[in-house]
Structures are given as C-alpha cells and as structure tokens.
C-alpha positions as CSV (number, residue, x, y, z in Angstrom):
1,M,0.1,0.0,-0.1
2,V,2.8,2.4,1.0
3,A,4.3,2.0,-2.3
4,E,1.3,2.5,-4.3
5,Y,0.4,5.6,-2.7
6,S,3.9,6.9,-2.8
7,R,3.4,6.8,-6.6
8,I,1.0,9.9,-6.1
9,D,1.7,13.2,-5.7
10,P,-0.5,15.0,-3.1
11,L,1.0,18.6,-3.4
12,P,-1.0,19.8,-6.1
13,T,-4.2,18.9,-4.2
14,L,-2.6,20.2,-0.8
15,E,-1.9,23.5,-2.8
16,V,-5.3,23.9,-4.0
17,L,-7.0,23.2,-0.8
18,S,-4.5,25.2,1.3
19,R,-5.3,28.3,-1.3
20,N,-9.2,27.7,-1.3
21,K,-9.4,27.5,2.5
22,Q,-6.7,30.0,3.2
23,I,-4.7,27.5,5.3
24,P,-1.1,27.7,5.4
25,L,0.1,24.5,3.5
26,G,2.4,23.0,6.3
27,A,-0.4,23.4,8.7
28,L,-2.7,21.7,6.4
29,A,-0.3,18.8,5.9
30,R,0.6,18.6,9.7
31,F,-3.5,18.6,10.3
32,I,-4.1,15.8,7.5
33,L,-1.3,13.9,9.3
34,A,-2.4,14.1,12.9
35,R,-6.0,13.2,12.2
36,Y,-4.9,10.3,10.4
37,A,-2.5,9.3,12.8
38,T,-4.9,9.4,15.6
39,S,-7.8,8.5,13.9
40,G,-7.9,5.0,15.6
41,S,-7.4,6.5,18.9
42,D,-10.7,8.8,18.2
43,A,-12.5,5.8,16.9
44,L,-11.8,3.8,20.1
45,L,-12.7,6.8,22.2
46,E,-16.4,7.1,20.5
47,I,-17.4,3.4,20.8
48,G,-15.5,2.8,23.7
49,P,-12.8,-0.2,24.8
50,R,-15.8,-2.6,25.9
51,V,-17.3,-2.8,22.7
52,V,-14.1,-3.1,20.4
53,R,-13.2,-6.0,22.9
54,Q,-16.5,-7.5,21.9
55,M,-16.1,-7.3,18.6
56,G,-12.3,-8.5,18.6
57,E,-13.3,-11.4,20.4
58,I,-16.4,-12.4,17.9
59,V,-13.7,-12.4,15.1
60,R,-11.3,-14.1,17.0
61,E,-13.5,-17.1,18.4
62,A,-15.0,-17.4,14.5
63,E,-11.4,-17.8,13.3
64,A,-10.8,-20.3,15.9
65,A,-13.9,-21.9,15.1
66,G,-12.0,-22.4,11.3
67,S,-15.7,-22.9,9.8
68,D,-17.7,-21.1,7.2
69,D,-20.7,-21.8,10.0
70,A,-18.3,-20.1,12.7
71,R,-17.7,-17.3,10.5
72,L,-21.2,-16.4,9.5
73,R,-22.4,-16.2,13.2
74,G,-19.8,-13.9,13.8
75,Y,-20.8,-11.8,11.0
76,A,-23.9,-11.8,12.2
77,A,-23.1,-10.9,15.7
78,L,-20.7,-8.0,14.2
79,K,-23.4,-7.0,11.9
80,A,-25.7,-6.5,15.4
81,I,-23.7,-4.6,17.1
82,I,-22.8,-2.3,14.5
83,A,-26.9,-1.8,13.9
84,W,-27.0,-1.2,17.5
85,L,-24.4,1.8,17.3
86,Q,-26.1,3.1,14.1
87,V,-29.5,3.8,16.1
88,P,-28.6,6.9,17.4
89,L,-27.0,8.4,13.7
90,D,-30.2,7.0,11.8
91,D,-32.8,8.4,14.4
92,P,-32.5,12.0,15.2
93,H,-34.8,11.7,18.1
94,W,-33.3,8.9,19.8
95,R,-31.7,9.8,23.1
96,P,-30.2,7.4,25.9
97,G,-33.3,6.3,27.7
98,G,-35.6,6.5,24.9
99,R,-36.3,8.4,22.3
100,V,-37.4,12.2,22.6
101,A,-41.0,13.1,22.6
102,Q,-41.5,15.5,19.5
103,A,-43.8,18.4,19.7
104,P,-46.9,18.4,18.3
C-alpha cells in the first residue's frame, strides 16, 4: 500500500486546498497527518474499549473455530453490534433512555 500511494504526488491537491481554504500548506499537511495518525484512537474513544473488545472476541472465536458456519455467526454478531451503534445516527430523535417526544 505504501508503494502504491508513494506514486501519487499529494502536493498539487494540498496546494489547491490550502489556497481555497486560506490555510498555510504546512499547517494543512500537519493537520491531515495528525488526523490520520490519531484516527484509531478517535474511533476507540467514540465507541469505547468494551465494544472494541467484544468485536475483537467475536472475530477471534470465529477464526479459531475455522468453519464457514462460525464465520457466518460472527458476521451476524458484528452486524448486530453495528446496527446497535447506528441507532442514534439513523434516528435523530433517539436519546439514551428512549426517544425524545416530538412537539405537536
């Protein structure tokens, strides 16, 4: 992957973005690198370590079993977790403890 992306020169894109957003090129490059480097930590903070560990355990168990059936069960379990995580994204009226009553 590194070799593949190394063939692309990001500078022209960054220069245009820098000019259009009036952000110094160096500051923009540092921001992009910092965001990329911390994206895993950000994701962990957003969903929490318990959920990440649960998801990891599901994958480990499915791989340890080594069967297509176990992998399908693991997929179904991960799908359920993702559906649960998406509830507040899909329902703007959802709040912890239940939905917010809408004004008439």
